[in-house]
VEXDREN-2710 file (C-alpha; in Angstrom, 1 decimal):
% VEXDREN-2710
k/r/px/py/pz
1/MET/262.5/139.2/-68.1
2/LEU/263.4/135.8/-65.8
3/GLN/259.8/134.1/-64.4
4/GLN/259.6/132.1/-61.8
5/PRO/257.9/128.8/-60.6
6/CYS/254.6/129.6/-58.8
7/ARG/254.7/127.7/-56.0
8/SER/251.9/129.1/-53.6
9/PRO/248.7/130.7/-54.6
10/PRO/249.3/134.0/-55.7
11/GLU/247.3/137.1/-54.2
12/PRO/245.4/138.6/-56.6
13/VAL/246.5/142.0/-58.1
14/ILE/243.7/144.6/-59.1
15/VAL/245.0/146.2/-62.6
16/ALA/242.1/148.2/-63.5
17/VAL/238.6/147.8/-62.6
18/THR/236.3/150.4/-64.1
19/PRO/232.4/150.1/-64.8
20/GLU/233.4/150.0/-68.4
21/GLN/235.8/146.7/-68.2
22/GLN/234.3/144.9/-65.3
23/GLN/237.0/142.4/-64.8
24/LEU/239.3/141.2/-61.9
25/ARG/242.8/139.7/-63.4
26/LEU/244.9/137.3/-61.3
27/ARG/248.8/137.1/-62.7
28/CYS/251.1/134.1/-61.9
29/GLU/253.9/132.7/-63.9
30/GLY/252.6/132.4/-67.4
31/VAL/249.0/131.9/-66.3
32/ARG/246.1/134.7/-66.7
33/VAL/243.1/134.2/-64.7
34/THR/240.0/136.8/-65.9
35/LEU/237.3/136.5/-63.8
36/LEU/234.2/138.5/-65.1
37/PHE/231.3/140.0/-62.8
38/ASP/228.2/142.0/-62.6
39/PRO/228.4/145.6/-61.5
40/PRO/227.6/146.8/-58.2
41/GLU/224.0/147.5/-57.3
42/PRO/223.6/151.7/-56.8
43/THR/224.0/153.3/-53.7
44/ARG/219.6/153.5/-52.5
45/MET/218.8/156.8/-51.2
46/VAL/215.1/157.4/-49.5
47/VAL/214.3/160.9/-48.7
48/LYS/211.0/163.0/-48.4
49/GLU/209.8/165.7/-50.4
50/ASP/211.3/169.3/-50.0
51/SER/214.2/168.2/-48.0
52/GLU/217.5/168.6/-48.8
53/VAL/220.0/165.6/-50.4
54/VAL/223.6/164.9/-50.2
55/LEU/225.0/163.0/-53.3
56/ASN/228.1/161.6/-52.5
57/CYS/231.2/161.6/-54.8
58/SER/235.4/161.2/-54.0
59/ALA/238.2/161.4/-55.8
60/SER/241.4/160.3/-55.1
61/GLY/242.8/163.8/-54.5
62/SER/242.0/167.2/-55.4
63/VAL/239.5/167.8/-57.6
64/ARG/239.7/171.8/-57.5
65/ASP/241.6/172.3/-61.1
66/GLN/239.5/168.7/-62.6
67/VAL/236.2/167.9/-63.9
68/PHE/233.2/166.1/-62.3
69/ASP/230.1/165.6/-63.8
70/TRP/226.4/164.7/-62.3
71/LYS/224.0/163.5/-64.5
72/LYS/220.5/161.6/-63.8
73/ASP/219.1/158.8/-65.7
74/ASP/222.2/159.0/-68.1
75/ASP/221.2/162.0/-70.3
76/VAL/219.8/164.7/-67.9
77/GLU/222.6/167.2/-66.7
78/VAL/222.2/168.1/-62.8
79/PHE/225.3/169.3/-62.3
80/LEU/228.9/169.8/-64.3
81/TYR/232.5/171.1/-62.3
82/ASP/235.3/171.9/-65.0
83/ARG/238.2/173.8/-63.2
84/GLY/236.2/176.3/-61.0
85/ARG/233.3/176.9/-63.8
86/THR/230.0/175.8/-62.6
87/TYR/225.9/176.5/-64.0
88/GLU/225.8/179.0/-61.5
89/SER/228.9/181.0/-62.9
90/GLY/227.5/181.2/-66.4
91/ARG/227.9/177.8/-68.0
92/SER/225.3/176.5/-70.0
93/GLY/223.5/173.2/-70.8
94/GLN/221.8/172.5/-67.1
95/SER/218.4/170.6/-67.1
96/PRO/215.8/173.5/-66.1
97/GLN/214.6/171.2/-63.5
98/PHE/217.3/171.6/-61.4
99/ALA/218.3/175.4/-61.6
100/GLY/219.0/177.1/-58.8
101/ARG/218.6/174.2/-56.5
102/VAL/222.2/172.1/-56.7
103/ALA/225.4/172.9/-55.0
104/HIS/229.0/171.5/-54.7
105/PHE/231.3/172.2/-51.5
106/PRO/234.1/174.4/-52.8
107/GLU/235.7/173.9/-49.4
108/ALA/236.0/170.3/-49.7
109/LEU/237.3/170.4/-53.0
110/ASP/241.2/169.4/-52.1
111/LEU/239.8/166.6/-50.0
112/GLY/238.6/165.0/-53.2
113/ASN/235.0/165.7/-52.3
114/ALA/232.7/165.8/-55.8
115/SER/229.6/165.6/-53.8
116/ILE/226.4/167.5/-54.6
117/ARG/223.6/168.9/-52.6
118/ILE/219.8/169.7/-54.2
119/LYS/217.9/171.6/-52.2
120/LYS/213.7/171.4/-51.8
121/ALA/213.6/167.6/-53.4
122/GLU/210.9/166.8/-55.6
123/VAL/209.3/163.8/-56.5
124/ARG/209.9/164.2/-60.0
125/ASP/214.1/164.2/-58.8
126/SER/213.3/160.4/-58.4
127/GLY/216.1/158.7/-60.5
128/ILE/219.6/157.4/-61.0
129/TYR/222.2/159.9/-60.5
130/THR/225.8/159.1/-61.7
131/CYS/229.0/161.2/-60.7
132/THR/231.9/160.8/-63.4
133/VAL/235.6/161.7/-62.3
134/PRO/237.8/160.9/-65.8
135/HIS/241.3/161.8/-64.0
136/SER/240.6/160.2/-60.7
137/SER/243.0/157.0/-59.8
138/LEU/239.8/155.5/-57.9
139/VAL/236.8/154.4/-59.1
140/PRO/236.0/157.0/-61.7
141/ARG/232.3/156.4/-61.9
142/SER/229.5/155.9/-58.9
143/GLU/225.7/155.6/-58.9
144/ILE/223.3/156.7/-56.5
145/SER/219.5/155.4/-56.7
146/LEU/217.4/158.2/-55.5
147/LEU/213.7/157.9/-54.3
148/VAL/211.7/161.0/-53.2
149/GLU/208.7/160.1/-51.5
150/CYS/205.8/162.7/-51.3
151/ILE/204.5/164.1/-48.2
152/VAL/200.8/164.0/-48.7
153/LYS/199.3/167.8/-49.1
154/VAL/195.8/169.1/-48.5
155/ARG/194.8/172.0/-50.5
156/PRO/192.0/174.8/-49.7
157/PRO/189.0/173.9/-51.9
158/GLY/188.9/176.7/-54.8
159/GLU/187.7/177.2/-58.1
160/GLY/190.7/176.0/-60.6
161/ALA/193.7/173.9/-59.9
162/SER/196.9/173.6/-60.9
163/PRO/198.8/171.6/-62.2
164/GLU/196.1/170.0/-64.3
165/PRO/194.4/167.4/-62.4
166/LEU/193.3/163.9/-62.7
167/ILE/189.4/163.0/-62.0
168/ARG/188.3/159.8/-62.0
169/ILE/184.2/158.2/-60.7
170/VAL/185.1/155.4/-58.8
171/ASP/182.3/152.8/-57.4
172/GLY/182.8/151.1/-54.1
173/GLY/186.7/151.6/-54.8
174/PRO/189.9/152.8/-56.6
175/ASP/189.9/149.7/-58.6
176/ARG/186.4/150.1/-59.4
177/GLU/186.4/153.1/-62.1
178/LEU/183.2/154.1/-64.2
179/TRP/184.2/155.4/-67.9
180/SER/183.3/159.1/-67.8
181/GLU/183.5/162.2/-70.0
182/THR/185.9/164.2/-69.4
183/GLU/185.8/168.5/-70.2
184/SER/188.6/170.4/-69.3
185/GLU/189.6/173.8/-69.8
186/GLU/192.3/175.8/-69.1
187/ARG/192.1/180.1/-68.3
188/ASP/194.8/182.0/-66.6
189/GLY/196.9/178.9/-65.7
190/LEU/194.5/177.4/-63.9
191/PHE/192.0/174.2/-64.9
192/TYR/188.7/173.7/-64.7
193/VAL/187.9/170.0/-65.5
194/THR/184.1/168.4/-65.6
195/VAL/183.6/165.0/-65.0
196/SER/180.3/163.1/-65.9
197/ALA/179.6/159.3/-66.0
198/ILE/176.2/157.3/-65.9
199/VAL/175.2/154.7/-63.3
200/SER/172.5/152.5/-63.5
201/ARG/172.4/151.2/-59.9
202/SER/171.8/152.5/-56.4
203/GLY/175.0/153.3/-54.4
204/ASP/178.1/155.0/-52.7
205/TYR/179.7/156.9/-56.1
206/SER/183.3/159.0/-55.2
207/CYS/184.8/161.3/-57.3
208/VAL/188.8/161.3/-56.6
209/VAL/190.9/164.3/-57.4
210/THR/194.8/163.6/-58.3
211/GLN/197.4/165.7/-58.7
212/GLU/200.5/163.7/-58.6
213/ASP/203.2/166.2/-59.4
214/ILE/202.5/167.9/-56.2
215/CYS/201.3/165.0/-54.5
216/HIS/197.8/165.9/-53.7
217/GLN/194.8/164.2/-53.8
218/ILE/191.1/164.3/-52.5
219/ASN/187.8/162.7/-52.7
220/SER/184.0/163.2/-52.2
221/THR/181.7/160.4/-51.9
222/THR/178.0/160.5/-52.0
223/PHE/175.0/157.9/-52.3
224/VAL/173.0/157.7/-55.4
225/TYR/169.7/156.5/-55.4
226/ILE/168.6/155.1/-58.5
227/CYS/164.6/154.5/-59.2
228/ALA/162.5/154.1/-62.1
229/CYS/159.6/154.8/-60.5
230/SER/159.2/158.8/-60.3
231/LYS/155.6/158.5/-58.4
232/PRO/152.5/156.9/-58.6
233/HIS/150.4/157.5/-61.3
234/ILE/146.4/158.1/-60.8
235/ARG/143.6/157.9/-63.2
236/THR/140.0/158.5/-62.2
237/VAL/137.4/156.7/-64.2
238/ASP/133.7/157.6/-64.3
239/GLY/131.7/154.9/-62.5
240/GLY/128.3/156.2/-62.7
241/SER/126.3/158.7/-60.4
242/ASP/127.2/157.3/-56.9
243/ARG/130.6/156.0/-57.4
244/GLU/134.2/156.1/-58.7
245/LEU/136.4/154.1/-60.0
246/LEU/140.4/154.8/-58.6
247/GLN/143.4/153.7/-60.6
248/CYS/146.9/153.9/-59.5
249/GLU/149.8/152.6/-61.6
250/VAL/153.3/152.7/-60.3
251/LYS/155.6/151.9/-63.1
252/GLY/159.6/150.6/-62.3
253/ALA/159.5/150.3/-59.1
254/HIS/162.6/148.7/-56.9
255/PRO/162.5/146.4/-54.4
256/ARG/158.8/144.8/-54.8
257/PRO/156.2/147.7/-53.7
258/ALA/153.2/147.1/-52.0
259/VAL/150.3/149.5/-53.4
260/GLN/147.2/150.6/-51.7
261/TRP/144.7/153.0/-51.6
262/GLN/143.8/155.0/-48.3
263/ASP/141.0/157.5/-47.3
264/SER/141.7/161.1/-45.5
265/SER/141.8/159.0/-42.2
266/GLY/144.6/156.6/-43.4
267/ARG/142.3/153.7/-43.7
268/VAL/143.0/151.2/-46.6
269/LEU/140.5/150.5/-49.1
270/PRO/139.5/146.8/-50.2
271/ALA/141.4/146.5/-53.8
272/LEU/139.0/145.6/-56.5
273/GLU/141.5/144.6/-58.7
274/THR/145.2/144.1/-58.7
275/LYS/147.9/143.3/-61.4
276/SER/151.7/143.2/-61.0
277/GLU/154.3/142.3/-63.4
278/GLU/158.4/142.1/-63.4
279/ARG/160.4/143.2/-66.1
280/ASP/164.3/143.8/-65.7
281/GLY/164.4/143.6/-61.9
282/ARG/161.6/146.7/-62.0
283/PHE/158.4/146.4/-61.0
284/TYR/155.0/147.5/-62.3
285/VAL/151.9/147.3/-60.4
286/THR/148.1/148.5/-60.7
287/VAL/145.4/148.7/-57.9
288/ARG/142.3/149.8/-58.6
289/ALA/139.6/150.7/-55.8
290/ILE/135.7/152.0/-55.7
291/VAL/134.7/154.7/-53.6
292/SER/131.3/156.0/-53.0
293/SER/131.9/159.0/-51.1
294/SER/133.6/162.6/-51.3
295/GLY/136.7/163.2/-49.8
296/ASP/140.2/162.7/-50.2
297/TYR/141.9/159.4/-51.4
298/SER/145.5/158.1/-51.8
299/CYS/147.8/155.9/-53.3
300/VAL/150.4/154.9/-51.0
301/VAL/153.6/152.8/-52.2
302/THR/156.2/150.7/-49.4
303/PRO/158.5/150.7/-49.1
304/LYS/159.5/154.6/-49.5
305/GLU/162.9/153.7/-51.3
306/ALA/160.5/152.2/-54.2
307/CYS/159.6/155.6/-55.7
308/ARG/161.3/158.8/-55.2
309/GLU/157.5/159.8/-54.1
310/ASN/155.7/157.2/-52.9
311/GLU/152.4/159.4/-52.6
312/ALA/149.4/160.7/-54.9
313/ARG/146.4/162.3/-53.6
314/THR/143.1/162.8/-55.7
315/LEU/139.6/164.7/-54.5
316/VAL/136.8/162.7/-55.1
317/TYR/133.1/164.6/-55.2
318/PHE/130.1/163.5/-55.1
319/GLY/127.0/166.4/-55.7
320/SER/124.3/167.9/-58.1
321/SER/124.7/171.0/-59.4
322/THR/121.7/172.8/-57.5
323/GLY/123.1/171.5/-54.1
324/VAL/124.9/173.4/-51.2
325/ARG/128.7/173.0/-51.0
326/ASP/130.6/174.3/-47.8
327/GLY/127.6/176.9/-47.6
328/VAL/128.1/178.5/-50.4
329/ILE/124.9/178.3/-52.9
330/VAL/125.9/177.2/-56.4
331/GLY/124.1/178.8/-59.3
332/LEU/124.3/180.8/-62.5
333/LEU/124.4/184.7/-62.5
334/VAL/122.4/186.0/-65.1
335/LEU/122.4/189.8/-65.4
336/PHE/119.7/191.6/-66.8
337/ALA/120.9/194.2/-69.5
338/ILE/124.5/193.5/-69.3
339/ALA/126.8/190.7/-70.4
340/ALA/127.4/188.3/-67.0
341/VAL/130.7/188.8/-65.3
342/VAL/133.9/186.6/-66.7
343/VAL/136.6/185.5/-64.2
344/TYR/139.9/185.2/-65.4
345/PHE/141.8/182.4/-63.7
346/LYS/144.6/180.8/-64.4
347/PHE/145.0/177.0/-64.7
348/LYS/147.6/176.6/-62.0
349/ALA/146.6/179.1/-59.5
350/VAL/145.6/177.2/-56.2
351/LYS/142.1/178.7/-55.9
352/VAL/138.3/177.7/-55.7
353/ILE/136.1/179.2/-58.0
354/TYR/132.2/178.8/-57.9
355/LEU/129.4/180.0/-59.6
356/LEU/127.4/182.0/-57.5
357/GLN/123.7/182.9/-57.0
358/ARG/122.4/186.4/-57.3
359/ALA/122.1/187.0/-53.4
360/PRO/125.1/189.5/-52.3
361/SER/124.6/187.7/-49.0
362/SER/127.0/184.7/-50.1
363/TRP/129.9/187.4/-51.1
364/ASP/130.4/188.5/-47.2
365/ARG/131.3/185.2/-45.8
366/LEU/134.7/184.8/-43.7
367/ASN/137.4/182.9/-45.7
368/THR/135.5/182.8/-49.1
369/THR/136.7/184.0/-52.4
370/VAL/133.8/185.2/-54.9
371/VAL/134.3/185.3/-58.2
372/PHE/131.9/184.7/-61.5
373/PHE/132.4/182.4/-64.1
374/ASP/130.9/182.1/-67.6
375/PHE/132.0/180.2/-70.4
376/SER/130.1/181.8/-73.0
377/SER/132.2/183.5/-76.0
378/ALA/129.1/185.9/-76.2
379/PHE/130.0/187.2/-72.5
380/SER/133.7/187.2/-73.0
381/THR/134.2/191.2/-74.2
382/ILE/133.2/193.1/-71.3
383/GLN/133.1/196.8/-70.0
384/PRO/134.7/196.9/-66.5
385/ARG/133.5/200.7/-65.7
386/LEU/129.6/199.8/-66.6
387/LEU/129.9/196.4/-64.9
388/ARG/131.4/197.9/-61.8
389/ALA/128.1/200.1/-61.8
390/GLU/125.9/197.6/-61.9
391/VAL/127.5/195.1/-59.2
392/GLU/127.4/198.7/-56.8
393/ASN/123.7/198.7/-57.7
394/MET/123.4/195.3/-56.2
395/GLN/124.8/196.9/-52.7
396/VAL/127.5/195.2/-52.7
397/ASP/130.3/196.3/-50.5
398/ALA/133.3/198.9/-52.1
399/PRO/136.7/197.2/-51.3
400/LEU/134.8/193.8/-52.9
401/VAL/133.6/196.0/-55.8
402/SER/137.3/197.2/-56.2
403/ARG/138.4/193.4/-56.1
404/ILE/136.2/192.3/-58.5
405/GLU/137.5/195.0/-60.9
406/ASP/141.0/194.6/-60.5
407/ASP/140.5/190.7/-61.1
408/LEU/138.8/191.7/-64.5
409/THR/141.6/194.1/-65.4
410/ALA/144.5/192.5/-64.4
411/ASP/146.8/189.8/-67.0
412/LEU/144.2/189.9/-70.2
413/GLN/145.0/189.2/-74.0
414/ASN/144.0/192.5/-75.4
415/HIS/144.7/195.2/-72.7
416/SER/145.6/199.0/-72.6
417/GLU/144.3/201.3/-70.6
418/THR/142.7/203.7/-72.6
419/ARG/140.9/200.8/-74.5
420/PRO/137.4/200.6/-73.1
421/LEU/136.6/196.9/-74.0
422/GLN/138.8/194.3/-72.6
423/ASN/138.6/190.8/-74.4
424/HIS/139.2/187.6/-71.4
425/SER/139.8/184.1/-72.4
426/ASP/136.9/181.7/-72.3
427/ASP/138.6/178.7/-73.6
428/THR/141.4/176.3/-72.0
429/VAL/144.7/175.0/-73.5
430/ILE/146.4/172.5/-72.1
431/PHE/150.2/171.6/-73.6
432/GLY/152.1/168.8/-73.0
433/CYS/155.6/167.3/-73.9
434/VAL/155.8/164.2/-75.7
435/GLU/158.9/162.6/-75.9
436/ASN/160.7/159.4/-76.9
437/GLY/157.1/158.0/-76.8
438/GLN/156.4/159.1/-73.0
439/GLU/152.7/160.2/-72.6
440/ASP/152.8/160.5/-68.9
441/GLU/153.2/164.6/-68.5
442/TYR/150.8/165.3/-71.3
443/ARG/148.5/162.8/-69.8
444/ASP/148.9/164.4/-66.2
445/LEU/148.3/167.4/-67.1
446/VAL/144.9/166.2/-68.9
447/GLU/143.5/164.5/-66.0
448/SER/144.5/167.2/-63.1
449/CYS/142.7/169.7/-65.6
450/VAL/139.7/167.1/-65.7
451/ARG/139.9/166.4/-61.9
452/TRP/140.3/170.3/-61.1
453/SER/136.8/171.2/-63.1
454/ARG/134.9/168.3/-61.1
455/GLU/136.5/169.4/-57.7
456/ASN/135.1/173.0/-58.7
457/LEU/131.7/172.1/-60.1
458/LEU/132.5/172.7/-63.6
459/GLN/131.0/170.9/-66.8
460/LEU/133.7/170.4/-69.8
461/ASN/132.2/170.5/-73.1
462/VAL/133.9/167.7/-74.3
463/THR/132.3/167.5/-77.8
464/LYS/134.4/170.7/-78.9
465/THR/137.5/169.3/-77.3
466/LYS/140.3/169.1/-79.9
467/GLU/143.6/167.3/-79.7
468/MET/146.4/168.2/-82.0
469/VAL/150.0/167.1/-82.1
470/VAL/153.0/169.1/-83.3
471/ASP/156.0/167.5/-84.4
472/PHE/159.3/169.2/-84.0
473/ARG/161.4/166.1/-85.0
474/LYS/163.7/166.5/-87.8
475/SER/163.2/163.0/-88.6
476/LYS/159.3/162.6/-88.5
477/SER/156.9/159.5/-88.1
478/PRO/153.5/159.4/-87.4
479/PRO/152.7/159.8/-83.2
480/SER/151.3/156.8/-81.0
481/LEU/149.0/158.8/-78.8
482/HIS/146.0/156.6/-77.5
END
């Protein structure tokens, strides 16, 4: 072949350009110039979830008797046409993700149209799609970058979720996720998830639930108030026959509290002594005051946010055992030949209990509950029927006699309808829990019992009081009760 000299710049001639070769060749007399270039960027498509997507691909001629193949991310089989056969006609190998959702255009095959359409696009359909037509004289391979944007959905609340949700607890924003513990259970295809986190400061906290597969997210926000101070703690110290020393303790309050004693009219009592200490941002305050008259007294903490309960009350009573209180004469009733009447009471019941004299006129007062009380173990066993007869002889009204009998025969320790003797409790037992060295609950119960007894003119026999500690721990150490 005779070669002519090259007199002018030749026109570039595309010999063959494929994604595998990626080269452009220029020919001129005895000269070959090869220019390498980067492959073209894939065509970008952005669609909304649930829409129909058409991915275009063209060949130089009819593809009815040819093969064209669509794949996602190089290895996921989307659609394959092989001379009239497709996945819908029984061919195997298609990814389950696209089953029943992908179709081609049969009427356009003679025009070289190898495009496909994807019905109801899903977020997970996003990726790089390649169309390969091996026997086409045009570019035998094309690429499309598909992004399926999700549509925000709001689903009605209910028990169970599907697919499994991701649940996070955040503090003030999505970038401040808290460490949490997650418990998840699947039942009948639904997930039941519980997430718990421990917080140590007051503020807004949100529970964020996300289901990315279905583009669903909901959240709920709540305000958490953290306060180490549960309530003011009151102690009453006997200051003598004509005065009482009241002590109020506030432990772990925040912010710094103001603690005051007030009487029933709201008048602030002068503080005998005030102690305040700050530890780890929490305040511990003790205030003492002296009172010399009967009445209700309150320990008040301000501001209210410093403690969950910002007020505690106590009743102080000054009087003699032979005096008159609220017009009811207080005395000890002694029956002649029979046992004294024993009242069975519950400590937590809201009742006012008096020891009454023999005079039956006191029993008829309006809004007065009349019962008898005796601590003597010698009288703890009584015969209600004989007692009823004796009380009736004292000219007590029949309804009141029946009430007394009912009170004495209900909720007994040893009780049966056929048993003539009824055994009543005459001792008091207080149970309190001491856990992790915290004795507040136990101390509160004891002080409440002492205060209740004082308010109802009862004297406790402390010489017979016993304190017993039962240690249920596996690893035991001596208790530190003071």
